[in-house]
N, C-alpha and C positions, 0 to 999 in steps of 0.2 A: 504494500500500500504506500503510495507516494502522497504525503500530506500536502505538499505544494500543489500537486495536480488536483487533489480533492478541493483545496481552497479555490483554485481557478474554476473548477466545475460549479462550486457553490456561488461564486461571484457571478458567473454567467447565468445560473439559474435565477438568482435574484434580479439581475439586470433585465432578463427576458420578461419578468413580471413587474418591473418598475418598483421593486421593493427597496432599492438602495436608500431612499430617504429615511426609511424606518430601521435600517440595519446599522444602528448606532451601537457603540459598546454597551451603553446602558440597556437598551432594549434587548440586545442579543444575550447579555449576561442574565437578564431577568428571564428570558426564554430558556436559557440553560438551566437555571434553578428550577423552573417549572418541570422541565423534562427530567432532571435529577430526582425531583419529588415523585414523579410518576414511576420512575425506576424503584425508588424506595418503597412506594406504595405496594408494589408486587409482593415484597417480603415483609411488610409491616407486621402482620399478625402471625407469621410463621415462627416455629421454634428454630433454633440454630440448625438442627438436623434437617428440618423441612426445607430451609433455605438452601442448604448445601445440596439437597437432592432435587431441587426445583427444575433443574435443567434436564432431568430424566423424562419429564413429561413434554412431548414434542410441542404441544400448544403453548405451554408455559415457557418453554425455551425460546420459541419464536417471539412471544411477547417481551421477554427479557431482552432478546437481541434487538428488537425494534427500539426499545427505550434506550439501550446502550448506544445504538447508532444515533438516535436523536441527540443524546448528550454529546457525543463526539462531534457531530455536525455543527452544533451550536458552539462548542469549544473552538473548533477550527475557525469559525467565523469571527468569534471574539478576538482570537489571536491575529487573524488577518486584518481586522479593522484597527487593531492596536499596533500593527507592524511588528509583531513578535516573531522571531525566528524560533520555531518550536524545537528544532533539533538542538540549537544552542541553549535555549532555555531549559530543556530537560537535562542536558548534560551538566549545566551549572547547578541545577537543583539537586541532582544526584550526588554531586560532590558536597554540597552544603548538608544534605541529609546524612552522608557518611561521617562528616565531622560532628554533626549534632548528635547522631546516634551511632557511636562506634560499636563494632562487633565485640562481643565478650571475649 
């Protein structure tokens, strides 16, 4: 999966629908939170064991996959609007996390 290619596809998708005026970092990050909440809602009342097995049900797995994809698509758009190089940002954050949380 090429993240930059996906961002271009999303930019074109929005442009074809004249959505660019609405695709601000604020609106996109709000939409991201809504989609993340929809993902969390799937697991909300499950036990830990049920949540770990949810993917074994094909319909449930598809629902989870749809919500995960929605979260990723909005995240890519937020990064694009904010001119974030995701590869660099992730690499930097992994280093910060390793310093903050060293292995035992």
